[in-house]
C-alpha positions as CSV (number, residue, x, y, z in Angstrom):
1,M,-74.3,31.1,-33.9
2,A,-74.1,30.7,-37.6
3,L,-71.7,32.4,-39.7
4,S,-72.6,35.0,-42.2
5,L,-71.8,34.6,-45.9
6,A,-69.2,37.3,-45.6
7,E,-67.7,35.5,-42.8
8,R,-67.5,32.2,-44.6
9,T,-66.1,34.1,-47.6
10,E,-63.4,35.5,-45.5
11,Q,-62.6,32.1,-44.0
12,L,-62.6,30.6,-47.6
13,N,-60.0,33.3,-48.7
14,A,-57.8,32.7,-45.6
15,E,-57.9,29.0,-46.3
16,Q,-57.1,29.5,-50.0
17,R,-54.1,31.6,-49.1
18,L,-53.1,28.9,-46.6
19,L,-53.3,26.3,-49.4
20,V,-51.1,28.3,-51.7
21,K,-48.6,28.8,-48.9
22,A,-48.7,24.9,-48.2
23,D,-48.1,24.2,-51.8
24,R,-45.1,26.5,-52.0
25,D,-43.6,25.2,-48.7
26,I,-44.0,21.5,-49.7
27,E,-42.2,22.4,-53.3
28,E,-39.5,24.2,-51.3
29,G,-39.2,21.2,-49.0
30,W,-39.0,18.7,-51.8
31,L,-36.0,20.9,-53.1
32,R,-34.2,20.9,-49.9
33,L,-34.6,17.2,-49.6
34,R,-33.2,16.6,-52.9
35,N,-30.3,19.0,-52.2
36,Q,-29.6,17.0,-48.9
37,E,-29.6,13.8,-50.5
38,D,-27.1,15.1,-53.2
39,L,-24.9,16.3,-50.4
40,V,-25.3,12.7,-48.6
41,R,-24.1,11.2,-51.9
42,E,-21.1,13.6,-52.2
43,L,-20.0,12.9,-48.5
44,R,-20.5,9.2,-48.9
45,T,-18.3,9.3,-52.1
46,D,-15.5,11.2,-50.3
47,G,-15.6,8.8,-47.5
48,H,-17.1,11.0,-44.9
49,D,-19.5,9.8,-42.1
50,T,-22.9,10.5,-43.3
51,R,-25.0,9.3,-40.3
52,Q,-26.1,12.8,-39.2
53,A,-26.6,14.0,-43.1
54,E,-28.8,10.6,-43.4
55,R,-30.7,11.4,-40.3
56,L,-31.4,15.0,-41.6
57,V,-32.8,13.2,-44.8
58,E,-35.2,11.1,-42.7
59,L,-36.5,14.2,-40.9
60,L,-37.1,16.2,-43.9
61,Q,-39.0,13.3,-45.4
62,Q,-41.2,12.8,-42.1
63,T,-41.6,16.5,-42.1
64,L,-42.7,16.5,-45.9
65,V,-45.1,13.7,-45.0
66,E,-46.7,15.8,-42.3
67,W,-46.8,18.7,-44.6
68,E,-48.7,17.2,-47.1
69,R,-51.1,15.6,-44.7
70,H,-51.9,19.3,-43.4
71,R,-52.1,20.4,-47.0
72,T,-54.8,17.8,-47.6
73,L,-56.7,19.2,-44.5
74,I,-56.6,22.7,-45.7
75,E,-57.7,21.5,-49.1
76,Q,-60.9,19.6,-47.5
77,R,-61.7,22.8,-45.6
78,V,-61.5,24.9,-48.8
79,I,-63.9,22.4,-50.4
80,Y,-66.2,22.6,-47.4
81,L,-66.2,26.4,-47.3
82,R,-66.8,26.7,-51.0
83,E,-70.0,24.5,-50.7
84,Q,-71.0,26.9,-47.8
85,V,-70.5,29.9,-50.0
86,D,-71.9,28.6,-53.2
87,P,-74.1,25.5,-52.5
88,A,-75.3,25.3,-56.1
89,S,-71.9,24.6,-57.4
90,P,-70.8,21.0,-57.6
91,G,-68.0,20.2,-54.9
92,G,-68.2,24.0,-54.3
93,R,-66.5,24.7,-57.6
């Protein structure tokens, strides 16, 4: 069954909210990563074992890569839904 314009518009609005959240989460994630990298440098300078802290940096980096991939999927869905809601607009914009 095909979705109505109202249903597609509702989906578009929901995806746009998810895109805003993804942007915010990614920005906060990069901030956490930079903070962790600063902590690793401090620990290293003070002569502490940094293996676990370095592992956390790696995990944060991997997580951010996945978040950015997910954000791209959300963005593609937004573009698709915009085209469904307003086919006359180029790229749905």
